[in-house]
C-alpha positions as CSV (number, residue, x, y, z in Angstrom):
1,X,32.7,-41.2,41.5
2,X,31.1,-38.1,42.8
3,X,30.8,-34.8,41.0
4,X,33.3,-33.2,43.4
5,X,35.8,-36.0,42.9
6,X,35.4,-35.7,39.1
7,X,36.0,-32.0,39.2
8,X,39.1,-32.5,41.4
9,X,40.6,-35.0,39.0
10,X,40.0,-32.9,35.9
11,X,43.2,-31.1,34.7
12,X,43.1,-27.4,35.0
13,X,42.4,-25.3,31.9
14,X,45.6,-23.6,30.9
15,X,46.2,-21.1,28.1
16,X,49.4,-19.1,27.6
17,X,47.5,-16.3,25.9
18,X,45.0,-16.1,28.8
19,X,47.9,-16.1,31.2
20,X,49.4,-13.1,29.4
21,X,46.0,-11.4,29.5
22,X,46.0,-11.9,33.3
23,X,49.5,-10.4,33.5
24,X,48.4,-7.1,31.8
25,X,44.8,-6.9,33.2
26,X,46.4,-5.5,36.4
27,X,48.2,-2.8,34.4
28,X,45.7,-0.2,33.5
29,X,46.4,2.6,31.0
30,X,47.9,5.8,32.4
31,X,44.8,7.7,31.3
32,X,41.0,6.9,31.4
33,X,38.8,7.6,28.5
34,X,36.5,10.7,28.9
35,X,34.7,12.9,26.4
36,X,37.8,15.0,25.6
37,X,40.7,12.5,25.1
38,X,39.4,9.8,22.8
39,X,42.3,10.1,20.2
40,X,45.0,9.9,22.9
41,X,43.2,6.9,24.6
42,X,42.7,5.2,21.3
43,X,46.4,5.5,20.3
44,X,47.5,3.7,23.5
45,X,45.1,0.7,23.5
46,X,46.1,-1.3,20.3
47,X,49.9,-1.4,21.1
48,X,49.3,-2.8,24.5
49,X,46.9,-5.4,23.3
50,X,49.0,-6.3,20.2
51,X,51.9,-6.9,22.5
52,X,49.9,-9.7,24.2
53,X,48.7,-11.2,20.9
54,X,45.1,-10.3,21.7
55,X,44.4,-7.8,19.0
56,X,42.4,-10.4,17.0
57,X,39.8,-10.3,19.8
58,X,39.2,-6.6,19.1
59,X,39.2,-6.7,15.3
60,X,37.2,-9.9,15.0
61,X,40.0,-11.9,13.2
62,X,39.9,-14.2,16.3
63,X,36.2,-15.1,16.5
64,X,34.6,-17.3,19.1
65,X,34.7,-21.0,18.3
66,X,31.5,-23.0,18.7
67,X,30.4,-23.5,22.3
68,X,30.7,-27.2,21.8
69,X,34.4,-26.8,21.0
70,X,36.7,-27.3,24.0
71,X,38.6,-24.2,22.9
72,X,35.5,-22.0,23.5
73,X,36.1,-21.7,27.3
74,X,39.7,-20.6,26.7
75,X,38.6,-18.1,24.2
76,X,35.9,-16.8,26.5
77,X,38.3,-16.4,29.3
78,X,40.8,-14.3,27.3
79,X,38.0,-12.2,25.9
80,X,36.4,-11.6,29.3
81,X,39.8,-10.5,30.7
82,X,40.3,-8.1,27.8
83,X,36.8,-6.7,28.1
84,X,37.3,-6.0,31.8
85,X,40.6,-4.3,31.1
86,X,38.9,-2.1,28.6
87,X,36.2,-1.2,31.0
88,X,38.8,-0.4,33.6
89,X,40.2,2.2,31.2
90,X,36.9,4.1,31.0
91,X,36.1,7.0,33.3
92,X,33.2,6.8,35.7
93,X,31.3,9.4,33.7
94,X,30.9,7.2,30.6
95,X,31.3,3.7,32.0
96,X,27.5,3.0,32.4
97,X,27.0,3.4,28.6
98,X,29.3,0.4,27.9
99,X,28.9,-1.9,30.8
100,X,26.4,-4.2,29.0
101,X,28.7,-4.9,26.0
102,X,29.1,-8.7,26.0
103,X,32.5,-9.1,24.3
104,X,35.6,-7.0,23.9
105,X,34.9,-6.5,20.2
106,X,31.4,-5.2,21.0
107,X,32.9,-2.8,23.5
108,X,35.6,-1.5,21.2
109,X,33.0,-1.0,18.4
110,X,30.6,0.8,20.7
111,X,33.3,3.2,21.9
112,X,34.4,3.9,18.3
113,X,30.8,4.5,17.3
114,X,30.1,7.0,20.2
115,X,33.3,9.0,19.8
116,X,34.1,8.8,16.0
117,X,31.8,11.7,15.0
118,X,33.3,14.1,17.5
119,X,36.9,13.2,16.8
120,X,36.7,12.7,13.0
121,X,37.8,9.1,13.5
122,X,36.0,7.5,10.6
123,X,36.7,3.8,11.0
124,X,34.3,2.1,13.5
125,X,34.8,-1.7,13.5
126,X,32.1,-3.7,11.8
127,X,30.7,-5.4,14.9
128,X,27.2,-5.4,16.4
129,X,26.8,-2.6,18.9
130,X,24.6,-2.9,22.0
131,X,21.3,-1.1,21.5
132,X,21.6,1.1,24.6
133,X,24.8,2.7,23.4
134,X,24.0,6.2,22.1
135,X,26.1,9.2,21.0
136,X,27.1,11.3,24.0
137,X,25.2,14.4,23.0
138,X,21.9,12.3,23.0
139,X,22.4,10.6,26.4
140,X,20.1,11.8,29.1
141,X,21.2,9.4,31.7
142,X,24.7,10.9,32.5
143,X,25.1,14.1,34.4
144,X,26.8,16.7,32.3
145,X,26.9,14.6,29.2
146,X,25.2,17.2,26.9
147,X,27.8,19.3,25.1
148,X,25.6,21.7,23.2
149,X,28.5,23.7,21.7
150,X,29.6,20.5,19.8
151,X,26.2,19.2,19.0
152,X,26.2,20.4,15.4
153,X,29.6,18.8,14.7
154,X,28.3,15.5,16.2
155,X,25.3,15.6,13.9
156,X,27.4,16.4,10.8
157,X,29.8,13.7,11.7
158,X,27.0,11.1,11.9
159,X,25.7,12.2,8.5
160,X,29.1,12.2,6.9
161,X,29.9,8.8,8.2
162,X,27.1,7.4,6.1
163,X,28.3,9.2,2.9
164,X,30.6,6.5,1.5
165,X,29.8,7.3,-2.1
166,X,31.9,10.2,-3.3
167,X,29.2,12.1,-5.3
168,X,27.1,12.2,-2.2
169,X,29.9,13.6,-0.1
170,X,30.6,16.3,-2.7
171,X,27.0,17.4,-2.6
172,X,27.2,17.5,1.2
173,X,30.4,19.7,1.0
174,X,28.9,22.3,-1.4
175,X,25.9,23.1,0.8
176,X,27.9,25.8,2.7
177,X,31.3,26.9,3.7
178,X,31.2,25.3,7.2
179,X,30.1,22.0,5.7
180,X,32.9,22.1,3.2
181,X,35.5,22.7,5.9
182,X,34.0,19.9,7.8
183,X,34.2,17.5,4.8
184,X,37.5,18.8,3.3
185,X,39.8,16.3,5.0
186,X,37.6,13.4,4.1
187,X,37.4,14.4,0.5
188,X,41.2,14.6,0.3
189,X,41.6,11.0,1.6
190,X,38.8,9.4,-0.4
191,X,41.0,7.9,-3.1
192,X,43.0,6.0,-0.4
193,X,39.8,4.1,0.7
194,X,39.3,0.5,-0.1
195,X,37.9,0.1,-3.6
196,X,34.2,-0.7,-4.2
197,X,33.1,-3.8,-6.0
198,X,31.7,-2.9,-9.4
199,X,28.5,-5.0,-10.0
200,X,27.0,-6.0,-13.4
201,X,26.1,-3.2,-15.7
202,X,22.3,-3.3,-16.4
203,X,22.0,-2.4,-20.1
204,X,18.2,-2.2,-19.8
205,X,18.2,0.7,-17.3
206,X,21.8,2.0,-18.0
207,X,22.6,1.4,-14.3
208,X,26.0,0.8,-12.7
209,X,25.9,-0.6,-9.1
210,X,28.7,-0.3,-6.5
211,X,29.0,-2.5,-3.5
212,X,30.7,-1.3,-0.3
213,X,32.4,-4.1,1.6
214,X,32.5,-2.2,4.9
215,X,28.9,-1.1,5.0
216,X,27.4,-4.1,3.0
217,X,25.5,-1.5,1.0
218,X,24.8,-1.1,-2.7
219,X,24.4,2.2,-4.6
220,X,22.9,2.3,-8.0
221,X,24.1,5.0,-10.5
222,X,22.3,5.7,-13.7
223,X,24.8,6.3,-16.5
224,X,23.0,7.4,-19.6
225,X,26.4,8.1,-21.3
226,X,27.0,4.4,-21.6
227,X,24.0,3.3,-23.5
228,X,23.4,-0.3,-24.6
229,X,25.1,-2.3,-25.7
230,X,28.5,-1.7,-24.2
231,X,31.2,-3.7,-22.5
232,X,33.3,-2.6,-19.5
233,X,36.7,-4.2,-19.7
234,X,38.7,-2.6,-16.8
235,X,39.0,0.1,-14.2
236,X,42.0,2.3,-13.2
237,X,42.4,5.5,-11.2
238,X,38.6,6.1,-11.1
239,X,38.2,5.5,-14.9
240,X,36.4,2.7,-16.6
241,X,37.4,1.2,-19.9
242,X,34.4,1.0,-22.2
243,X,33.8,-0.5,-25.6
244,X,30.6,0.7,-27.4
245,X,28.6,-1.0,-30.1
246,X,30.8,0.4,-32.9
247,X,33.9,-1.2,-31.3
248,X,35.2,2.3,-30.3
249,X,37.2,2.6,-27.1
250,X,36.8,5.3,-24.5
251,X,37.5,6.1,-20.9
252,X,34.6,7.0,-18.6
253,X,34.6,8.4,-15.1
254,X,31.2,7.3,-13.8
255,X,31.3,9.8,-10.9
256,X,31.9,12.9,-13.0
257,X,30.5,11.6,-16.3
258,X,33.7,12.7,-18.1
259,X,34.6,10.6,-21.1
260,X,37.8,10.5,-23.2
261,X,38.0,8.8,-26.6
262,X,40.9,6.4,-27.3
263,X,42.4,5.5,-30.6
264,X,40.6,2.7,-32.5
265,X,42.3,-0.7,-32.6
266,X,43.9,-2.0,-35.8
267,X,41.8,-3.5,-38.5
268,X,43.3,-7.0,-38.0
269,X,42.2,-7.2,-34.4
270,X,38.7,-5.9,-35.4
271,X,38.4,-8.5,-38.2
272,X,39.4,-11.3,-35.8
273,X,36.8,-10.1,-33.3
274,X,34.1,-10.0,-35.9
275,X,35.0,-13.5,-37.1
276,X,34.8,-14.8,-33.5
277,X,31.5,-13.0,-33.0
278,X,30.0,-14.8,-35.9
279,X,31.0,-18.2,-34.5
280,X,30.3,-17.5,-30.8
281,X,28.2,-15.0,-28.8
282,X,29.6,-11.5,-28.9
283,X,30.1,-11.5,-25.2
284,X,32.6,-14.3,-25.5
285,X,34.4,-12.7,-28.4
286,X,34.8,-9.5,-26.4
287,X,37.5,-11.1,-24.4
288,X,39.7,-11.4,-27.5
289,X,39.2,-7.6,-28.1
290,X,40.4,-5.8,-25.0
291,X,41.1,-7.4,-21.6
292,X,42.6,-4.7,-19.3
293,X,43.3,-1.0,-19.1
294,X,45.8,0.9,-16.9
295,X,46.3,4.6,-16.6
296,X,49.3,6.7,-15.4
297,X,48.3,10.3,-14.7
298,X,50.6,13.2,-15.5
299,X,50.9,15.5,-12.5
300,X,51.6,18.5,-14.8
301,X,48.4,17.9,-16.8
302,X,45.5,15.9,-15.4
303,X,44.3,15.0,-18.9
304,X,47.7,14.1,-20.4
305,X,47.9,10.6,-18.9
306,X,49.4,7.6,-20.5
307,X,47.1,4.6,-21.2
308,X,48.1,1.0,-21.5
309,X,45.8,-1.8,-22.7
310,X,46.1,-5.6,-23.2
311,X,44.2,-6.6,-26.3
312,X,43.6,-9.2,-29.0
313,X,43.6,-12.9,-28.8
314,X,47.4,-12.9,-28.5
315,X,47.1,-10.5,-25.5
316,X,49.3,-7.8,-27.0
317,X,50.3,-4.6,-25.3
318,X,49.1,-1.2,-26.5
319,X,50.4,2.3,-25.3
320,X,49.2,5.8,-26.1
321,X,48.7,9.3,-24.8
322,X,45.4,11.1,-25.2
323,X,46.8,13.2,-28.1
324,X,48.0,10.1,-30.0
325,X,46.0,9.1,-33.0
326,X,47.0,5.4,-32.9
327,X,48.3,2.8,-30.5
328,X,51.9,1.8,-30.2
329,X,51.8,-2.0,-30.2
330,X,54.2,-4.3,-28.5
331,X,54.1,-8.1,-28.7
332,X,55.4,-10.5,-26.1
333,X,56.3,-13.1,-28.7
334,X,60.0,-13.8,-29.3
335,X,61.1,-15.5,-32.5
336,X,63.3,-18.5,-31.4
337,X,66.5,-19.5,-33.2
338,X,66.2,-21.8,-36.1
339,X,65.2,-25.3,-35.1
340,X,63.9,-24.4,-31.6
341,X,60.3,-24.4,-30.5
342,X,58.5,-21.1,-30.1
343,X,56.8,-21.0,-26.7
344,X,53.6,-19.1,-26.3
345,X,54.1,-15.7,-24.7
346,X,51.5,-13.1,-23.9
347,X,51.1,-10.1,-21.6
348,X,49.2,-10.7,-18.3
349,X,49.4,-7.4,-16.5
350,X,50.9,-3.9,-16.9
351,X,51.7,-1.1,-14.4
352,X,53.5,2.2,-14.3
353,X,56.4,2.3,-11.8
354,X,59.0,5.1,-11.4
355,X,57.9,6.6,-14.7
356,X,58.4,3.4,-16.7
357,X,56.1,0.8,-18.1
358,X,56.4,-2.6,-16.4
359,X,54.6,-5.3,-18.5
360,X,54.2,-8.8,-17.1
361,X,54.4,-11.5,-19.7
362,X,54.5,-15.3,-19.4
363,X,58.1,-15.6,-18.3
364,X,59.3,-12.2,-17.3
365,X,58.6,-8.5,-16.7
366,X,59.5,-6.3,-19.6
367,X,60.4,-2.7,-18.8
368,X,59.8,0.1,-21.4
369,X,60.3,3.8,-21.8
370,X,57.5,5.5,-23.8
371,X,58.6,8.6,-25.7
372,X,55.7,9.0,-28.1
373,X,53.9,7.2,-31.0
374,X,56.1,4.4,-32.3
375,X,59.0,5.5,-30.0
376,X,59.4,2.9,-27.3
377,X,62.6,1.7,-25.8
378,X,62.9,-1.7,-24.0
379,X,65.3,-1.1,-21.1
380,X,65.4,-4.5,-19.3
381,X,63.8,-7.8,-18.8
382,X,63.3,-9.2,-15.3
383,X,62.8,-12.9,-15.0
384,X,59.9,-13.9,-12.7
385,X,60.2,-16.6,-10.1
386,X,59.6,-20.2,-11.2
387,X,56.1,-21.6,-11.0
388,X,54.7,-25.0,-10.2
389,X,57.7,-26.0,-8.2
390,X,56.9,-28.1,-5.1
391,X,53.1,-27.6,-5.2
392,X,51.9,-30.8,-6.7
393,X,48.4,-30.5,-8.3
394,X,48.2,-26.8,-7.7
395,X,48.5,-24.7,-10.9
396,X,49.5,-21.1,-11.4
397,X,46.6,-19.4,-13.3
398,X,46.8,-15.8,-12.4
399,X,49.5,-13.1,-11.9
400,X,49.4,-9.4,-11.0
401,X,51.7,-6.4,-10.6
402,X,50.8,-4.1,-7.6
403,X,52.3,-1.0,-6.1
404,X,52.4,-1.2,-2.3
405,X,54.3,1.1,0.2
406,X,56.5,2.3,-2.6
407,X,57.5,-1.2,-3.7
408,X,56.6,-3.1,-6.8
409,X,55.1,-6.5,-6.0
410,X,54.6,-9.5,-8.2
411,X,51.7,-11.6,-7.0
412,X,51.3,-15.2,-8.2
413,X,47.9,-17.0,-7.8
414,X,47.7,-20.8,-7.5
415,X,44.6,-23.0,-7.6
416,X,43.2,-26.4,-8.3
417,X,40.8,-27.3,-11.0
418,X,37.5,-28.5,-9.8
419,X,34.9,-30.8,-11.3
420,X,33.9,-29.9,-14.9
421,X,30.6,-28.3,-15.7
422,X,28.7,-29.2,-18.8
423,X,26.1,-27.3,-20.8
424,X,26.1,-25.5,-24.1
425,X,29.5,-26.8,-25.2
426,X,30.7,-30.2,-26.5
427,X,33.5,-30.4,-24.0
428,X,33.4,-29.8,-20.2
429,X,34.6,-26.5,-18.8
430,X,37.0,-26.9,-15.9
431,X,36.8,-24.2,-13.2
432,X,39.6,-23.4,-10.8
433,X,39.4,-22.4,-7.1
434,X,42.2,-20.4,-5.5
435,X,44.3,-22.2,-2.9
436,X,47.1,-19.7,-2.1
437,X,49.2,-16.8,-3.3
438,X,52.9,-16.1,-3.4
439,X,54.1,-12.5,-3.2
440,X,57.5,-11.2,-4.3
441,X,59.0,-7.7,-4.0
442,X,61.3,-6.2,-6.6
443,X,64.8,-5.8,-5.0
444,X,66.7,-2.6,-4.9
445,X,68.9,-3.8,-7.8
446,X,65.7,-3.8,-9.9
447,X,66.7,-7.3,-11.2
448,X,65.7,-9.8,-8.5
449,X,62.5,-10.8,-6.7
450,X,62.4,-11.3,-3.0
451,X,59.7,-13.5,-1.4
452,X,57.7,-11.6,1.2
453,X,55.3,-13.0,3.9
454,X,53.9,-9.7,5.1
455,X,52.3,-6.7,3.4
456,X,53.3,-4.3,6.2
457,X,49.7,-4.0,7.3
458,X,48.4,-3.4,3.8
459,X,45.6,-5.3,1.9
460,X,45.8,-6.0,-1.8
461,X,42.8,-6.0,-4.1
462,X,43.5,-8.0,-7.3
463,X,41.4,-8.9,-10.3
464,X,40.6,-7.8,-13.8
465,X,40.9,-4.2,-12.6
466,X,44.1,-2.2,-11.9
467,X,45.2,-4.0,-8.7
468,X,45.6,-1.7,-5.7
469,X,47.1,-1.7,-2.2
470,X,45.2,-0.2,0.7
471,X,46.4,0.6,4.3
472,X,44.4,-1.1,7.1
473,X,45.7,1.2,9.9
474,X,42.6,3.4,9.8
475,X,40.3,0.8,8.4
476,X,40.1,-2.0,11.0
477,X,37.3,-3.7,9.1
478,X,39.9,-4.7,6.5
479,X,42.1,-7.8,7.2
480,X,45.8,-6.8,7.3
481,X,48.3,-8.7,5.2
482,X,45.5,-10.2,3.1
483,X,44.7,-10.4,-0.6
484,X,41.1,-9.7,-1.6
485,X,40.7,-11.6,-4.9
486,X,37.9,-11.9,-7.5
487,X,37.1,-14.5,-10.2
488,X,39.2,-13.7,-13.2
489,X,37.6,-16.3,-15.5
490,X,36.0,-14.7,-18.7
491,X,33.0,-16.9,-19.6
492,X,30.3,-16.6,-22.2
493,X,26.7,-15.7,-21.2
494,X,25.4,-19.2,-21.2
495,X,27.6,-20.1,-18.2
496,X,25.7,-18.2,-15.5
497,X,27.3,-17.6,-12.1
498,X,24.4,-19.6,-10.5
499,X,25.8,-22.7,-12.1
500,X,28.9,-22.8,-10.0
501,X,30.7,-21.3,-7.1
502,X,32.7,-18.2,-8.1
503,X,36.4,-18.0,-7.1
504,X,36.1,-14.9,-4.7
505,X,37.5,-14.5,-1.3
506,X,40.3,-13.3,1.1
507,X,43.7,-15.0,1.4
508,X,45.9,-14.4,4.4
509,X,49.6,-14.4,3.9
510,X,50.3,-15.1,7.5
511,X,48.0,-18.1,7.7
512,X,48.9,-19.1,4.1
513,X,45.3,-20.1,3.3
514,X,42.0,-18.6,2.1
515,X,40.3,-17.4,5.3
516,X,37.0,-16.2,3.8
517,X,34.8,-16.9,0.8
518,X,32.4,-14.3,-0.3
519,X,28.7,-15.1,-0.2
520,X,27.6,-15.7,-3.8
521,X,24.1,-17.0,-3.3
522,X,22.7,-14.2,-5.4
523,X,25.7,-14.3,-7.7
524,X,23.6,-14.2,-10.9
525,X,22.5,-10.7,-10.1
526,X,25.4,-9.5,-8.0
527,X,28.8,-10.8,-9.1
528,X,30.2,-9.6,-12.5
529,X,32.4,-11.7,-14.7
530,X,35.1,-10.8,-14.9
531,X,34.9,-9.3,-11.4
532,X,36.2,-5.8,-10.9
533,X,37.2,-3.5,-8.1
534,X,36.6,0.3,-8.6
535,X,38.6,3.0,-6.7
536,X,36.6,6.2,-6.3
537,X,38.5,9.2,-7.8
538,X,37.6,12.5,-9.3
């Protein structure tokens, strides 16, 4: 059979998504992008593309399949149609700068990069940009492209876009009044940014390291206030929970170097810790000392916040204000009626919601009012949804409380145990890898949980830190409706991260699977255990 005959017999390539792309490619925007209307143009593009289910091509969530995959030609067709439609929405004055962009994602990222500095749009997509794309004020190829009146703003915008670490931006802002006014809006929105990943504390150099997911950059910060040895057990609202060598507790803001002492734990907890330290390495015993810290700030007095910790081997809850001299201690244990078995109960997470303390324990969420030392009133108990129902070998081994869009979410983490790892212990250590999450929202009656399958465009960051929710609307590099999770296992020093794959990644609620695993090739020097997110705040 001849080639022509073969080509005639082959069925035509058909793709509904590509057909929809064809239908809108002949419908250009009502305006064309020029040097003055970027924000208006930008506001019109995503809704049109989203309505055709092509937004993933722009954000990178719909990447190209391998060229050997039959789906590649369909993907390429859709992307080319979208790229041409975007090019058609550019004015003739700027079109030559972007004509060489190979994909629609590259084109979108290039436009964002060129115009972001002059429009204060601070969220360029994390895609490779064609080398010949330059900021407009530097272009010498386009007639009338120099805008000398705005050149200084363009330069300041380019500088500020690189200042993702808050102390650096503050130094930029105090240089002069004009620079402060330029950076003021960015400073006010910094605490809404995606959290940084807190890397291992180097006790030799007293250095904390922070990893930026968007920029893939690390910043090292020397913190002489910590001093060796110390243990960072949690982060919340810009503060770190720290235990020093004398087993004293304090809060430290690494950005301002402010530190606040906390009451010392009770003698029984300290004695149990010292006993475990004599049997095991101190780093292992630390987990039975303090596991987590959460802070609720008082709007009337910035330093009068309420602190909650989960501590001791029984995972007890402790509450105090800064003026308190001791912790108010609450146990999750419930004494059963005579003759019945006492089931193990312990606190897993704690959050402040609507002025009350919500503490997650093994079977329910306990709600408390805190009035002062020793004066706590339990108001209600909300049973959490059942676990291990239809999911076979998958096991629930992590749970979190998160505030998102004004709602309280209960997040349940499921995983499967992997092959055991031997070494240093008489029995094997079984590690778990996350398979999926289930998310529930507290109903308006404050008694029932409602299963949700969307985060309304938010992303959740969960871990040993105070879990947070971040909007993805102005951060297109974040994956919407996804959960960024870190390995919560607390292991002794002899089990180095290089011995196994850490349980870090991104879970998509819509796809109901883990869509990305973090690269942990250098995990021994990069990933802390337990892992921790840090939200910049001053």
